[in-house]
Structure formats: C-alpha cells, structure tokens
N, C-alpha and C positions, 0 to 999 in steps of 0.2 A: 547563538546555534546562528548556525548551518547546514542548507542538506543539499544533496544532489541528486537529479536525478537518474537512475539507472534506468531504469524499463517504464513507458506508461502503458503500452498498448494489451490490453484487455482478452482471456481467452481465446487464443494464440501467435505465435511472436510473425509479423509481418514481413516479410523485409522485400525491399524493391525500391523503383521508381516512380514512387505514389506516396511514398512513409518516412522522403531520405526527411523533410524540414521535423516532425515532431521524433519519430523515430519509429522502428518495431517490435524492439522487445518487448518482454509484459515487465508488469510488476514488480519495482525495486529502486527505495527513498536511502540515499546514507542520511542518516543526523550524527551532527559533532558541537559537543561543546566547545568552549573558546576555550577551558583547562586540556583538553583534545581525547575528553570520556565521546563515547559513540557510539550508535547504537545501527541496526541494518531491518529496516524495513518490507519484509518482506520478501523473496528465496524465485519474483520471477529468473525469463532469461537474463534481468539489464544482470542479480545479481554476477554472472562470470567477469563481464569487464572490471567487475565493482572488484573483483576475486582480485585481477592478476595487480590489484595495486594494494593492496591488501594484505600480502601475501612478504608482503617487506617488512610487513610493524608485526611487529614482538606483541604489543598489547590486547588482549583475548579479545572476543565476537561478539557479539550480543544477537541474537533476533529473531529478533517479533517477527511471525507470519502472522497473517489473519484467518487466513481458512482455510483448505488443503485441497482444492480443487489446485486442477494441476497445470494452473500461467500462473500460480501464485506459490511453488516448489519447484519447477520445472529448471531451474539450474541453478539447483543445490545438488547434485553430482555433477556440475563442472564447476563448483569452488576448488580454489587451488584449495584454501588452508584446508581445508577435514582430510589433504594428504598429504599434511606438516604431521612428524614431530611432536608429541610433548604441549601442542595448539592447542586450545581454550574453549570453548564454541560452548555456547549454549543458549539454546534455541526452544522457544518457547512459543509454543502453539497457537493455535485459538479453538475458545473455547467450540468444538466444532458435535453435531451430535452422535457419532457416534466410536464406537471407541480406538478406532485406526487412528488416533490421538500422535503416535509414532508415522505416521504415513512419510515423515517428510524422511529419514532412510528409509522402510521397509519401500519405499518404489528403489531403492540401489538393493530388488533381490531376485529370484525365482529367472523366471526368463526376459525381467527386461531393462538390465542392465550385467555386463561385464563384471565388475569389479562391484560384488555387496558391502552392504552398510557395516557389515560386522571386521572387515577387510580394515578400515580404515581406521589409520596410524591418528589422527587428534582427538584431542578427549573431551567426545559430543554428549556432553549433559541434554536432556528433553526437563524442560519445568511444565508440565499439560496445567500444574493450578495454581502458577498465575495469571494466568488467561480464565480463571474463573474468581478471580479474586477482582474486586471494584478499584481498588487501590495497591497498588506494589513499590519500591524503589527499584530499582537496578542502576550501581553504575550511580555516576550522578546528577538522572531524573528518576522524576518523582512519573509517573503512568497511573492515568485509569485508563478504563477497560466503559464498554457497553456492545454490547451483544447486536449484532446486526442480522439485518432483517433479508437470509442471504437462504438460498436451499443447501439443505446438512448444520444450516451452522458458522459460526466465524464472532472475531474484536473486532472490534475496532477500539485505536489508541489514541490521545490525548499524552502529550511527552509534554515535560514543564520542562526548563534550566536558563538558566542567563538572564531571568525572568521575560520570556516567552514563555509562550503557551503551542506547539501543532497536532492542530487534530487530523489525524485521515486514518479515513474512511472510506474503504473499500471493501468489500462490493454490499454494497448497499441499499435495498429501493424505499423509496419512503412514502411510497404509499403503494405496499400488496396490497394486493386482490381479496385473501381470506386472511390468514393470520398474522397476526402484529406482533414481533416479539419487541417490537424499544418503537415508543409511538415519534411524533412530530416534533410534541410537548418536547419528549426525555432528552430529543438528540439537538434538537434547543437550545437545551438547556445542558447540554452536555460539551458545547461548543461553543456557546458561548462567550465574547470576547476574543475564540483567539483569534493572535496576531498569521494563524496561516489553517487553511482550510485545505485539506487534497483530496476530499470525494468525489467519487463514479460516476461518470455521464456518460454511461454506453449512447446511451436511445437517445433520440429525437424524439417527438412526439407521434411522428407518421410514422412510428418502430408498431406502436401501442393499436389496438388491441391485441396482435400477435406473441406479440413476447413480453406481456406485461406478468406478472408471477416468477418471471425467469433471476429474479435477484438484484436488478439496475435499474438505476438513476436518467431522467430526463435533464435535460440539461435547466431547464425553465425549472421545475423545481431541484435542482438545489443551488441556483440564483439564489427563488427565493429564501430554502432555510436558511444561504447566508446570507442574507439579509436580513434578517428579522432575527438573524443569533448575535446581529452588529461584529461578524466577521470580519476583518483587517484588510485579508485578501485571499482569493480562492482563487485554488488551479484544483481544473478538471484531469480526472487520470482512468485507466481505463477504456482507452480507447478503443470502439468499435474493430475491428480485422475489417473490416472489407470497408471503412470510411477514410476515404484519403486525405492523403495534407490540403484543397484547393478549399475541402467541405470544411479540416477542420479552421482551416482561418477568415474561412465562411459567417460561419457559427460564429468565432470568436469575436468576429468582427461588430457580431450581430450581437451579442449581449452585452458588450461591450460600449454598445452604441444607446443601448435600450436602461442599464444599470451603472450609467456615466459617473452619476452625482453621489449611486450610494455605495458604491464597490469596486475596488479591486480587482477583475479576474482576469486568467487568463488560462490559453488548455496550457494542459504539461508536456515537453519539451526536453529531449531527453540530452544531456547532456548540460542540464540545463544549473546555474548552482545559484541559491538565496539564501543571504546572510539577514538576517533581520533583525540582524542588530544597527544597520542603515536604516533600518524603515520606519 
C-alpha cells in the first residue's frame, strides 16, 4: 500500500509564498495497492491535480468522502474524470446529520456552477449507505468506519490492504466540549496498531478556548492519541489556513523532539508519497 497527499490544508485553499513547503490545497489523499486498486480520500481542491493524472487511467474510481463541508468537496466540480463519457465513479459520502447526502453533486446546481451535475457524462453513483456500515469492502480494500466528532457529522475510515492499515480521521475533535459521538477510547481502539494515522490537528493549545467546539483537535491531543494507540507513523493534516510554513516546521520539530522515542511524526506535505511496504 502506498499513498500520496494531494491536499493537506483545512477550511480553505491557501496559495502563496507562505505555503509553498506544505501546500495550500484542501484535503485529498490517493491510496493505491500493489495490484493497482486505488481509493481517493476526500475531494478538496487537491482532487483537481489528481484528476489530471487519472483521466488517462480507465479503471473505475471510488471516492470516500469524510463529510460535506466545503473544503472536502470543492474540488469535485473540477475533477476531469466526471466529464469523461462512460467513466464509472462511485462516491461514498460521509454519514452527515442532514439529508443532503448528495451535496458533492448538488454544489453543481442552481447559480453555484455553470455546468450542472445532471449534465455530467460520467456514470456517477452515490452510495451513502456504505458510510453507515461499520465495515464494508470496495475493490481489494477492507474498510471500517467510525463517526467523527465534528459539526454536522461525518465518517472516519480505516483502510486495510496488502497487510497494512491506514487510518484517515479528519475533521475530528478528540475532546469536544459537549456532545461526544466517539470517545477517546473508541478512537484508540479504532486506529490501534495502524501503520499510519492521518489525523486532523488544525489547532494548537493557544487557539482554545475560542475554537473549542469547532470540530478540530490540537497537535498535542492527536500525538498523545497516536502514542496510546501504538500507531507506527502519524501525519498531521488539515493545516489551519493561517498557519505559515515556518510555524508548521517549528511545530513539527517540537513534536519530533518531544516524542522521538515513541512515534514517527510529520506534518503532511502536498506531493509526498509514502510506500508502506518500505516501513
């Protein structure tokens, strides 16, 4: 199993000189098995570049979306495979709390977008029922799910394939102020022993209490969770749009120093490919 980061930013895309190292596109990760089967995690603006690469590949596309907040679906209208005739695309929207499970498509309607979703030539199939299951299979992957602690709901995914486990948990507040959908211990059990954990840590402690309840975790909380769950490698994702490269480098260095004996830690960077077969 290998994966590549195409978007690592949270809330909104942030192009510019202060985001050149880590990247400014919003969430999107491509995962591929040794047999060529692949999945796409989230449809942020990073999906656009991935779409240019996948338009020449004829195999069916499966997209697992965590939730419908703008930064996780805004790349879909510009994903070139949706404009290819007879292209088969399956979308699993996260288990959001509202009835708008098809928001990834309906953002291309009304006055929002010039090309409407019902004009797309690709064969696009929505399967919201899969996100409601604790476990399902797609292609050669086995997938388990857990509900996110995030406003309006959503779904985290663990992917199993090639004897490896990848946990993708974003956006998620590990210690929400009121309603806890999934407890700390449930998260430990869910990601336990993962070869890699990709988890949202949009905040630092100084961002609280103002942003407590906004649906994101802190760097320290996520690192402590990964250590407790005996995760092999942690990638922090959903970087705050105001967080400059210099700040992320400093935070990364501090965590590496503090947890060097317990965990391999990195802030996710666009364009980085990780082959879990070599870990």
